[in-house]
N, CA, C, O and the ligand as a Tripos MOL2 file, in Angstrom:
@<TRIPOS>MOLECULE
protein
  249   247    63     0     0
PROTEIN
NO_CHARGES

@<TRIPOS>ATOM
      1 N        -103.3160  -67.6990   -0.3490 N.3       1 MET1
      2 CA       -102.7910  -69.0030   -0.7570 C.3       1 MET1
      3 C        -102.1060  -68.8660   -2.1620 C.2       1 MET1
      4 O        -100.9720  -69.3100   -2.3450 O.2       1 MET1
      5 N        -102.7600  -68.2970   -3.0630 N.am      2 LEU2
      6 CA       -102.1440  -68.1770   -4.3920 C.3       2 LEU2
      7 C        -100.9040  -67.2480   -4.3590 C.2       2 LEU2
      8 O         -99.9130  -67.5240   -5.0350 O.2       2 LEU2
      9 N        -100.9600  -66.1170   -3.5510 N.am      3 ILE3
     10 CA        -99.8300  -65.2790   -3.4250 C.3       3 ILE3
     11 C         -98.6970  -66.0110   -2.7710 C.2       3 ILE3
     12 O         -97.5510  -65.7450   -3.1330 O.2       3 ILE3
     13 N         -98.9000  -66.8630   -1.8880 N.am      4 LYS4
     14 CA        -97.8520  -67.6480   -1.2850 C.3       4 LYS4
     15 C         -97.1310  -68.5360   -2.2870 C.2       4 LYS4
     16 O         -95.9080  -68.6730   -2.2710 O.2       4 LYS4
     17 N         -97.9300  -69.1260   -3.1490 N.am      5 ALA5
     18 CA        -97.4580  -69.9230   -4.1830 C.3       5 ALA5
     19 C         -96.5570  -69.2020   -5.1870 C.2       5 ALA5
     20 O         -95.5480  -69.7310   -5.6530 O.2       5 ALA5
     21 N         -96.9760  -67.9470   -5.5030 N.am      6 VAL6
     22 CA        -96.1810  -67.1170   -6.4490 C.3       6 VAL6
     23 C         -94.8880  -66.7370   -5.7580 C.2       6 VAL6
     24 O         -93.8230  -66.8230   -6.3700 O.2       6 VAL6
     25 N         -94.9430  -66.3200   -4.5100 N.am      7 ILE7
     26 CA        -93.7100  -65.8970   -3.7770 C.3       7 ILE7
     27 C         -92.7220  -67.0900   -3.7870 C.2       7 ILE7
     28 O         -91.5340  -66.9360   -4.0710 O.2       7 ILE7
     29 N         -93.2800  -68.3090   -3.4580 N.am      8 LEU8
     30 CA        -92.3810  -69.5040   -3.4330 C.3       8 LEU8
     31 C         -91.7820  -69.7810   -4.7880 C.2       8 LEU8
     32 O         -90.6100  -70.1340   -4.9220 O.2       8 LEU8
     33 N         -92.6050  -69.6120   -5.7710 N.am      9 PHE9
     34 CA        -92.1000  -69.8730   -7.1480 C.3       9 PHE9
     35 C         -90.9360  -68.9500   -7.4120 C.2       9 PHE9
     36 O         -89.8800  -69.3780   -7.8790 O.2       9 PHE9
     37 N         -91.1430  -67.6230   -7.0960 N.am     10 LEU10
     38 CA        -90.1310  -66.5790   -7.4070 C.3      10 LEU10
     39 C         -88.7590  -66.9630   -6.5610 C.2      10 LEU10
     40 O         -87.6460  -66.8470   -7.0750 O.2      10 LEU10
     41 N         -88.9410  -67.3900   -5.3300 N.am     11 LEU11
     42 CA        -87.8120  -67.7050   -4.4920 C.3      11 LEU11
     43 C         -87.0790  -68.9040   -5.0690 C.2      11 LEU11
     44 O         -85.8500  -68.9540   -5.0100 O.2      11 LEU11
     45 N         -87.8190  -69.9000   -5.6400 N.am     12 VAL12
     46 CA        -87.1730  -71.0650   -6.2410 C.3      12 VAL12
     47 C         -86.4890  -70.7050   -7.3520 C.2      12 VAL12
     48 O         -85.3970  -71.2320   -7.5630 O.2      12 VAL12
     49 N         -87.0180  -69.7500   -8.2470 N.am     13 MET13
     50 CA        -86.3570  -69.3380   -9.4650 C.3      13 MET13
     51 C         -85.0990  -68.4650   -9.1750 C.2      13 MET13
     52 O         -84.1230  -68.4720   -9.9260 O.2      13 MET13
     53 N         -85.1770  -67.7240   -8.0600 N.am     14 ALA14
     54 CA        -83.9240  -66.9860   -7.6660 C.3      14 ALA14
     55 C         -82.8750  -67.8550   -7.2110 C.2      14 ALA14
     56 O         -81.7030  -67.6540   -7.5310 O.2      14 ALA14
     57 N         -83.2620  -68.8860   -6.4210 N.am     15 ALA15
     58 CA        -82.2860  -69.9390   -5.9550 C.3      15 ALA15
     59 C         -81.6500  -70.6440   -7.1180 C.2      15 ALA15
     60 O         -80.4460  -70.9000   -7.1110 O.2      15 ALA15
     61 N         -82.4440  -70.9640   -8.1210 N.am     16 ILE16
     62 CA        -81.8810  -71.7330   -9.3870 C.3      16 ILE16
     63 C         -80.8590  -70.8340   -9.9980 C.2      16 ILE16
     64 O         -79.7910  -71.2820  -10.4160 O.2      16 ILE16
     65 N         -81.1930  -69.4990  -10.0570 N.am     17 GLY17
     66 CA        -80.3200  -68.5530  -10.7180 C.3      17 GLY17
     67 C         -78.9610  -68.4970  -10.0370 C.2      17 GLY17
     68 O         -77.9050  -68.5440  -10.6680 O.2      17 GLY17
     69 N         -79.0500  -68.3870   -8.6250 N.am     18 MET18
     70 CA        -77.8100  -68.2370   -7.8890 C.3      18 MET18
     71 C         -77.0030  -69.5510   -7.9970 C.2      18 MET18
     72 O         -75.7760  -69.5180   -8.0780 O.2      18 MET18
     73 N         -77.6840  -70.6820   -7.9970 N.am     19 VAL19
     74 CA        -76.9440  -71.9960   -8.1090 C.3      19 VAL19
     75 C         -76.2720  -72.0000   -9.4140 C.2      19 VAL19
     76 O         -75.0880  -72.3370   -9.4540 O.2      19 VAL19
     77 N         -76.8940  -71.6620  -10.4910 N.am     20 GLY20
     78 CA        -76.4260  -71.5970  -11.8590 C.3      20 GLY20
     79 C         -75.2150  -70.7870  -11.9690 C.2      20 GLY20
     80 O         -74.2370  -71.1910  -12.5980 O.2      20 GLY20
     81 N         -75.2550  -69.4950  -11.2930 N.am     21 LYS21
     82 CA        -74.1320  -68.6340  -11.2990 C.3      21 LYS21
     83 C         -72.9500  -69.2620  -10.5750 C.2      21 LYS21
     84 O         -71.8080  -69.1450  -11.0180 O.2      21 LYS21
     85 N         -73.2190  -69.9050   -9.5010 N.am     22 ALA22
     86 CA        -72.1620  -70.5640   -8.6580 C.3      22 ALA22
     87 C         -71.5130  -71.7150   -9.4240 C.2      22 ALA22
     88 O         -70.3060  -71.9450   -9.3450 O.2      22 ALA22
     89 N         -72.3250  -72.4000  -10.1370 N.am     23 LEU23
     90 CA        -71.7440  -73.5980  -10.8380 C.3      23 LEU23
     91 C         -70.9330  -73.1640  -12.1260 C.2      23 LEU23
     92 O         -69.8870  -73.7060  -12.4820 O.2      23 LEU23
     93 N         -71.5230  -72.1680  -12.7410 N.am     24 PHE24
     94 CA        -70.8450  -71.7460  -14.1000 C.3      24 PHE24
     95 C         -70.5200  -70.2890  -13.9560 C.2      24 PHE24
     96 O         -71.2670  -69.4730  -14.4960 O.2      24 PHE24
     97 N         -69.4620  -69.8840  -13.2700 N.am     25 PRO25
     98 CA        -69.1180  -68.4830  -13.1200 C.3      25 PRO25
     99 C         -68.5050  -67.9810  -14.4370 C.2      25 PRO25
    100 O         -67.5410  -68.5160  -14.9840 O.2      25 PRO25
    101 N         -69.1570  -66.9070  -14.8880 N.am     26 GLY26
    102 CA        -68.5860  -66.2800  -16.0690 C.3      26 GLY26
    103 C         -68.7060  -67.1300  -17.3400 C.2      26 GLY26
    104 O         -67.9630  -66.9150  -18.2980 O.2      26 GLY26
    105 N         -69.5890  -68.0430  -17.3540 N.am     27 ALA27
    106 CA        -69.7370  -68.8710  -18.5490 C.3      27 ALA27
    107 C         -70.1790  -68.1380  -19.7850 C.2      27 ALA27
    108 O         -69.7930  -68.4220  -20.9180 O.2      27 ALA27
    109 N         -71.0880  -67.0910  -19.4580 N.am     28 LEU28
    110 CA        -71.4780  -66.2760  -20.5160 C.3      28 LEU28
    111 C         -70.3810  -65.3410  -20.9650 C.2      28 LEU28
    112 O         -70.1890  -65.1390  -22.1640 O.2      28 LEU28
    113 N         -69.6760  -64.7820  -20.0440 N.am     29 GLY29
    114 CA        -68.5720  -63.8480  -20.4190 C.3      29 GLY29
    115 C         -67.5030  -64.5730  -21.2460 C.2      29 GLY29
    116 O         -66.9430  -64.0450  -22.2070 O.2      29 GLY29
    117 N         -67.2590  -65.8020  -20.8180 N.am     30 ARG30
    118 CA        -66.2510  -66.6210  -21.5810 C.3      30 ARG30
    119 C         -66.6490  -66.7580  -23.0510 C.2      30 ARG30
    120 O         -65.8510  -66.5800  -23.9720 O.2      30 ARG30
    121 N         -67.9650  -67.0920  -23.2160 N.am     31 ALA31
    122 CA        -68.4430  -67.2880  -24.5350 C.3      31 ALA31
    123 C         -68.2770  -66.0000  -25.3600 C.2      31 ALA31
    124 O         -67.8830  -66.0570  -26.5250 O.2      31 ALA31
    125 N         -68.5700  -64.8750  -24.7720 N.am     32 VAL32
    126 CA        -68.3880  -63.6280  -25.4490 C.3      32 VAL32
    127 C         -66.9430  -63.3150  -25.8200 C.2      32 VAL32
    128 O         -66.6220  -62.8610  -26.9180 O.2      32 VAL32
    129 N         -66.0730  -63.5960  -24.8070 N.am     33 LYS33
    130 CA        -64.6190  -63.3210  -25.0380 C.3      33 LYS33
    131 C         -64.0510  -64.1920  -26.1340 C.2      33 LYS33
    132 O         -63.1270  -63.7970  -26.8440 O.2      33 LYS33
    133 N         -64.6330  -65.4310  -26.2710 N.am     34 LYS34
    134 CA        -64.0580  -66.3110  -27.2760 C.3      34 LYS34
    135 C         -64.4110  -65.7150  -28.7870 C.2      34 LYS34
    136 O         -63.6400  -65.8740  -29.7340 O.2      34 LYS34
    137 N         -65.5520  -65.0760  -28.8800 N.am     35 ARG35
    138 CA        -65.8840  -64.5550  -30.2070 C.3      35 ARG35
    139 C         -65.2700  -63.2900  -30.5360 C.2      35 ARG35
    140 O         -65.1610  -62.9450  -31.7130 O.2      35 ARG35
    141 N         -64.8480  -62.5500  -29.5480 N.am     36 VAL36
    142 CA        -64.3230  -61.2290  -29.9040 C.3      36 VAL36
    143 C         -63.0920  -61.2050  -30.7680 C.2      36 VAL36
    144 O         -63.0150  -60.5130  -31.7830 O.2      36 VAL36
    145 N         -62.0890  -62.0240  -30.3070 N.am     37 PRO37
    146 CA        -60.8000  -61.9950  -31.2040 C.3      37 PRO37
    147 C         -61.0900  -62.5690  -32.6410 C.2      37 PRO37
    148 O         -60.4340  -62.1670  -33.6010 O.2      37 PRO37
    149 N         -62.0180  -63.4540  -32.7690 N.am     38 LEU38
    150 CA        -62.2590  -63.9230  -34.0450 C.3      38 LEU38
    151 C         -62.9220  -62.9060  -34.8680 C.2      38 LEU38
    152 O         -62.6600  -62.8500  -36.0690 O.2      38 LEU38
    153 N         -63.8290  -62.0300  -34.2830 N.am     39 ALA39
    154 CA        -64.4710  -61.0750  -35.0570 C.3      39 ALA39
    155 C         -63.5710  -59.9100  -35.3960 C.2      39 ALA39
    156 O         -63.7550  -59.2460  -36.4160 O.2      39 ALA39
    157 N         -62.5840  -59.6610  -34.5300 N.am     40 LYS40
    158 CA        -61.6250  -58.5930  -34.8200 C.3      40 LYS40
    159 C         -60.5400  -58.9470  -35.7330 C.2      40 LYS40
    160 O         -60.0050  -58.0760  -36.4190 O.2      40 LYS40
    161 N         -60.1570  -60.2570  -35.7860 N.am     41 SER41
    162 CA        -59.1050  -60.6390  -36.6860 C.3      41 SER41
    163 C         -59.5430  -60.5340  -38.1060 C.2      41 SER41
    164 O         -60.7280  -60.6610  -38.4160 O.2      41 SER41
    165 N         -58.6420  -60.3140  -38.9320 N.am     42 VAL42
    166 CA        -58.9610  -60.1920  -40.4450 C.3      42 VAL42
    167 C         -58.3670  -61.3840  -41.1390 C.2      42 VAL42
    168 O         -57.1930  -61.6990  -40.9410 O.2      42 VAL42
    169 N         -59.1720  -62.0670  -41.9660 N.am     43 PRO43
    170 CA        -58.6600  -63.1640  -42.6310 C.3      43 PRO43
    171 C         -57.6940  -62.7440  -43.7310 C.2      43 PRO43
    172 O         -57.8180  -61.6700  -44.3210 O.2      43 PRO43
    173 N         -56.7140  -63.6370  -43.9940 N.am     44 CYS44
    174 CA        -55.6790  -63.3600  -45.0720 C.3      44 CYS44
    175 C         -56.3810  -63.1700  -46.3920 C.2      44 CYS44
    176 O         -57.2780  -63.9380  -46.7370 O.2      44 CYS44
    177 N         -55.9840  -62.1580  -47.1330 N.am     45 PRO45
    178 CA        -56.5980  -61.8920  -48.4750 C.3      45 PRO45
    179 C         -56.0930  -63.0270  -49.4720 C.2      45 PRO45
    180 O         -56.7310  -63.2660  -50.4980 O.2      45 PRO45
    181 N         -55.0390  -63.6570  -49.1760 N.am     46 LYS46
    182 CA        -54.4690  -64.6340  -50.0810 C.3      46 LYS46
    183 C         -55.0470  -65.9840  -49.9300 C.2      46 LYS46
    184 O         -55.5230  -66.6140  -50.8750 O.2      46 LYS46
    185 N         -54.9860  -66.4450  -48.6050 N.am     47 CYS47
    186 CA        -55.3580  -67.8990  -48.4260 C.3      47 CYS47
    187 C         -56.6650  -67.9440  -47.5940 C.2      47 CYS47
    188 O         -57.2530  -69.0190  -47.4660 O.2      47 CYS47
    189 N         -57.1430  -66.7980  -47.0190 N.am     48 GLY48
    190 CA        -58.3570  -66.7780  -46.2980 C.3      48 GLY48
    191 C         -58.2870  -67.2990  -44.8460 C.2      48 GLY48
    192 O         -59.2990  -67.4450  -44.1610 O.2      48 GLY48
    193 N         -57.0100  -67.5770  -44.4040 N.am     49 LYS49
    194 CA        -56.7240  -67.9950  -43.0820 C.3      49 LYS49
    195 C         -56.8260  -66.8050  -42.1430 C.2      49 LYS49
    196 O         -56.4750  -65.6920  -42.5370 O.2      49 LYS49
    197 N         -57.3030  -67.0020  -40.8880 N.am     50 TYR50
    198 CA        -57.3500  -65.9260  -39.9620 C.3      50 TYR50
    199 C         -55.8930  -65.6440  -39.4300 C.2      50 TYR50
    200 O         -55.1880  -66.5640  -39.0170 O.2      50 TYR50
    201 N         -55.4940  -64.3990  -39.4570 N.am     51 GLN51
    202 CA        -54.1880  -64.0580  -39.0100 C.3      51 GLN51
    203 C         -54.2030  -63.7950  -37.4730 C.2      51 GLN51
    204 O         -55.1480  -63.2280  -36.9260 O.2      51 GLN51
    205 N         -53.1400  -64.2240  -36.8350 N.am     52 ILE52
    206 CA        -52.9650  -63.9770  -35.4380 C.3      52 ILE52
    207 C         -51.9320  -62.9240  -35.1660 C.2      52 ILE52
    208 O         -50.7660  -63.1540  -35.4850 O.2      52 ILE52
    209 N         -52.2600  -61.8040  -34.6100 N.am     53 GLY53
    210 CA        -51.3130  -60.8000  -34.2910 C.3      53 GLY53
    211 C         -51.0670  -59.9390  -35.6170 C.2      53 GLY53
    212 O         -51.7820  -60.0240  -36.6160 O.2      53 GLY53
    213 N         -50.0230  -59.1490  -35.4950 N.am     54 LYS54
    214 CA        -49.8250  -58.1630  -36.6340 C.3      54 LYS54
    215 C         -48.6280  -58.6450  -37.5450 C.2      54 LYS54
    216 O         -48.2550  -57.9580  -38.4960 O.2      54 LYS54
    217 N         -48.0870  -59.7560  -37.2440 N.am     55 SER55
    218 CA        -47.0120  -60.2670  -38.0340 C.3      55 SER55
    219 C         -47.4520  -60.6880  -39.3770 C.2      55 SER55
    220 O         -46.6010  -60.8710  -40.2480 O.2      55 SER55
    221 N         -48.7150  -60.8600  -39.6240 N.am     56 GLY56
    222 CA        -49.1250  -61.2480  -40.9530 C.3      56 GLY56
    223 C         -49.3540  -62.7990  -41.0300 C.2      56 GLY56
    224 O         -49.1640  -63.5410  -40.0660 O.2      56 GLY56
    225 N         -49.7510  -63.1940  -42.1780 N.am     57 CYS57
    226 CA        -50.0890  -64.6190  -42.3760 C.3      57 CYS57
    227 C         -48.8160  -65.4270  -42.5380 C.2      57 CYS57
    228 O         -47.8150  -64.9120  -43.0360 O.2      57 CYS57
    229 N         -48.8380  -66.6430  -42.1390 N.am     58 ASP58
    230 CA        -47.6000  -67.4350  -42.2930 C.3      58 ASP58
    231 C         -47.4510  -68.0460  -43.7490 C.2      58 ASP58
    232 O         -46.4670  -68.6980  -44.0960 O.2      58 ASP58
    233 N         -48.4590  -67.7840  -44.5000 N.am     59 CYS59
    234 CA        -48.3070  -68.2800  -45.9630 C.3      59 CYS59
    235 C         -47.4650  -67.1820  -46.7350 C.2      59 CYS59
    236 O         -47.0340  -67.4500  -47.8570 O.2      59 CYS59
    237 N         -47.2380  -66.0180  -46.1850 N.am     60 GLY60
    238 CA        -46.3570  -64.9800  -46.9180 C.3      60 GLY60
    239 C         -46.9610  -64.4140  -47.9810 C.2      60 GLY60
    240 O         -46.2780  -63.6590  -48.6730 O.2      60 GLY60
    241 N         -48.2370  -64.6320  -48.3060 N.am     61 GLY61
    242 CA        -48.8450  -63.9510  -49.4240 C.3      61 GLY61
    243 C         -49.2680  -62.5170  -49.1160 C.2      61 GLY61
    244 O         -49.8190  -62.1720  -48.0710 O.2      61 GLY61
    245 N         -48.9540  -61.7280  -50.1260 N.am     62 LYS62
    246 CA        -49.3470  -60.2960  -49.9560 C.3      62 LYS62
    247 C         -49.9740  -59.7630  -51.1490 C.2      62 LYS62
    248 O         -50.3580  -58.5930  -51.1760 O.2      62 LYS62
    249 ZN        -52.3710  -66.3810  -45.9290 Zn       63 ZN63
@<TRIPOS>BOND
     1     1     2 1
     2     2     3 1
     3     3     4 2
     4     3     5 am
     5     5     6 1
     6     6     7 1
     7     7     8 2
     8     7     9 am
     9     9    10 1
    10    10    11 1
    11    11    12 2
    12    11    13 am
    13    13    14 1
    14    14    15 1
    15    15    16 2
    16    15    17 am
    17    17    18 1
    18    18    19 1
    19    19    20 2
    20    19    21 am
    21    21    22 1
    22    22    23 1
    23    23    24 2
    24    23    25 am
    25    25    26 1
    26    26    27 1
    27    27    28 2
    28    27    29 am
    29    29    30 1
    30    30    31 1
    31    31    32 2
    32    31    33 am
    33    33    34 1
    34    34    35 1
    35    35    36 2
    36    35    37 am
    37    37    38 1
    38    38    39 1
    39    39    40 2
    40    39    41 am
    41    41    42 1
    42    42    43 1
    43    43    44 2
    44    43    45 am
    45    45    46 1
    46    46    47 1
    47    47    48 2
    48    47    49 am
    49    49    50 1
    50    50    51 1
    51    51    52 2
    52    51    53 am
    53    53    54 1
    54    54    55 1
    55    55    56 2
    56    55    57 am
    57    57    58 1
    58    58    59 1
    59    59    60 2
    60    59    61 am
    61    61    62 1
    62    62    63 1
    63    63    64 2
    64    63    65 am
    65    65    66 1
    66    66    67 1
    67    67    68 2
    68    67    69 am
    69    69    70 1
    70    70    71 1
    71    71    72 2
    72    71    73 am
    73    73    74 1
    74    74    75 1
    75    75    76 2
    76    75    77 am
    77    77    78 1
    78    78    79 1
    79    79    80 2
    80    79    81 am
    81    81    82 1
    82    82    83 1
    83    83    84 2
    84    83    85 am
    85    85    86 1
    86    86    87 1
    87    87    88 2
    88    87    89 am
    89    89    90 1
    90    90    91 1
    91    91    92 2
    92    91    93 am
    93    93    94 1
    94    94    95 1
    95    95    96 2
    96    95    97 am
    97    97    98 1
    98    98    99 1
    99    99   100 2
   100    99   101 am
   101   101   102 1
   102   102   103 1
   103   103   104 2
   104   103   105 am
   105   105   106 1
   106   106   107 1
   107   107   108 2
   108   107   109 am
   109   109   110 1
   110   110   111 1
   111   111   112 2
   112   111   113 am
   113   113   114 1
   114   114   115 1
   115   115   116 2
   116   115   117 am
   117   117   118 1
   118   118   119 1
   119   119   120 2
   120   119   121 am
   121   121   122 1
   122   122   123 1
   123   123   124 2
   124   123   125 am
   125   125   126 1
   126   126   127 1
   127   127   128 2
   128   127   129 am
   129   129   130 1
   130   130   131 1
   131   131   132 2
   132   131   133 am
   133   133   134 1
   134   134   135 1
   135   135   136 2
   136   135   137 am
   137   137   138 1
   138   138   139 1
   139   139   140 2
   140   139   141 am
   141   141   142 1
   142   142   143 1
   143   143   144 2
   144   143   145 am
   145   145   146 1
   146   146   147 1
   147   147   148 2
   148   147   149 am
   149   149   150 1
   150   150   151 1
   151   151   152 2
   152   151   153 am
   153   153   154 1
   154   154   155 1
   155   155   156 2
   156   155   157 am
   157   157   158 1
   158   158   159 1
   159   159   160 2
   160   159   161 am
   161   161   162 1
   162   162   163 1
   163   163   164 2
   164   163   165 am
   165   165   166 1
   166   166   167 1
   167   167   168 2
   168   167   169 am
   169   169   170 1
   170   170   171 1
   171   171   172 2
   172   171   173 am
   173   173   174 1
   174   174   175 1
   175   175   176 2
   176   175   177 am
   177   177   178 1
   178   178   179 1
   179   179   180 2
   180   179   181 am
   181   181   182 1
   182   182   183 1
   183   183   184 2
   184   183   185 am
   185   185   186 1
   186   186   187 1
   187   187   188 2
   188   187   189 am
   189   189   190 1
   190   190   191 1
   191   191   192 2
   192   191   193 am
   193   193   194 1
   194   194   195 1
   195   195   196 2
   196   195   197 am
   197   197   198 1
   198   198   199 1
   199   199   200 2
   200   199   201 am
   201   201   202 1
   202   202   203 1
   203   203   204 2
   204   203   205 am
   205   205   206 1
   206   206   207 1
   207   207   208 2
   208   207   209 am
   209   209   210 1
   210   210   211 1
   211   211   212 2
   212   211   213 am
   213   213   214 1
   214   214   215 1
   215   215   216 2
   216   215   217 am
   217   217   218 1
   218   218   219 1
   219   219   220 2
   220   219   221 am
   221   221   222 1
   222   222   223 1
   223   223   224 2
   224   223   225 am
   225   225   226 1
   226   226   227 1
   227   227   228 2
   228   227   229 am
   229   229   230 1
   230   230   231 1
   231   231   232 2
   232   231   233 am
   233   233   234 1
   234   234   235 1
   235   235   236 2
   236   235   237 am
   237   237   238 1
   238   238   239 1
   239   239   240 2
   240   239   241 am
   241   241   242 1
   242   242   243 1
   243   243   244 2
   244   243   245 am
   245   245   246 1
   246   246   247 1
   247   247   248 2
@<TRIPOS>SUBSTRUCTURE
     1 MET1         2 RESIDUE 1 A MET
     2 LEU2         6 RESIDUE 1 A LEU
     3 ILE3        10 RESIDUE 1 A ILE
     4 LYS4        14 RESIDUE 1 A LYS
     5 ALA5        18 RESIDUE 1 A ALA
     6 VAL6        22 RESIDUE 1 A VAL
     7 ILE7        26 RESIDUE 1 A ILE
     8 LEU8        30 RESIDUE 1 A LEU
     9 PHE9        34 RESIDUE 1 A PHE
    10 LEU10       38 RESIDUE 1 A LEU
    11 LEU11       42 RESIDUE 1 A LEU
    12 VAL12       46 RESIDUE 1 A VAL
    13 MET13       50 RESIDUE 1 A MET
    14 ALA14       54 RESIDUE 1 A ALA
    15 ALA15       58 RESIDUE 1 A ALA
    16 ILE16       62 RESIDUE 1 A ILE
    17 GLY17       66 RESIDUE 1 A GLY
    18 MET18       70 RESIDUE 1 A MET
    19 VAL19       74 RESIDUE 1 A VAL
    20 GLY20       78 RESIDUE 1 A GLY
    21 LYS21       82 RESIDUE 1 A LYS
    22 ALA22       86 RESIDUE 1 A ALA
    23 LEU23       90 RESIDUE 1 A LEU
    24 PHE24       94 RESIDUE 1 A PHE
    25 PRO25       98 RESIDUE 1 A PRO
    26 GLY26      102 RESIDUE 1 A GLY
    27 ALA27      106 RESIDUE 1 A ALA
    28 LEU28      110 RESIDUE 1 A LEU
    29 GLY29      114 RESIDUE 1 A GLY
    30 ARG30      118 RESIDUE 1 A ARG
    31 ALA31      122 RESIDUE 1 A ALA
    32 VAL32      126 RESIDUE 1 A VAL
    33 LYS33      130 RESIDUE 1 A LYS
    34 LYS34      134 RESIDUE 1 A LYS
    35 ARG35      138 RESIDUE 1 A ARG
    36 VAL36      142 RESIDUE 1 A VAL
    37 PRO37      146 RESIDUE 1 A PRO
    38 LEU38      150 RESIDUE 1 A LEU
    39 ALA39      154 RESIDUE 1 A ALA
    40 LYS40      158 RESIDUE 1 A LYS
    41 SER41      162 RESIDUE 1 A SER
    42 VAL42      166 RESIDUE 1 A VAL
    43 PRO43      170 RESIDUE 1 A PRO
    44 CYS44      174 RESIDUE 1 A CYS
    45 PRO45      178 RESIDUE 1 A PRO
    46 LYS46      182 RESIDUE 1 A LYS
    47 CYS47      186 RESIDUE 1 A CYS
    48 GLY48      190 RESIDUE 1 A GLY
    49 LYS49      194 RESIDUE 1 A LYS
    50 TYR50      198 RESIDUE 1 A TYR
    51 GLN51      202 RESIDUE 1 A GLN
    52 ILE52      206 RESIDUE 1 A ILE
    53 GLY53      210 RESIDUE 1 A GLY
    54 LYS54      214 RESIDUE 1 A LYS
    55 SER55      218 RESIDUE 1 A SER
    56 GLY56      222 RESIDUE 1 A GLY
    57 CYS57      226 RESIDUE 1 A CYS
    58 ASP58      230 RESIDUE 1 A ASP
    59 CYS59      234 RESIDUE 1 A CYS
    60 GLY60      238 RESIDUE 1 A GLY
    61 GLY61      242 RESIDUE 1 A GLY
    62 LYS62      246 RESIDUE 1 A LYS
    63 ZN63       249 GROUP 0 **** ****
């Protein structure tokens, strides 16, 4: 009886996990991808603004 309850509990947890993955596909991956560019970009030494690309900061400070 107790073993049946444990198996049922595990099945319910697995079902919840699958439903969560179906509802939010790649939600975790998206959150990680959002942080990667910010971490790689270097802030402007002059104004402290994060630069986008290699063209440099739009404040023109060097
Ligand atoms: Zn700047």
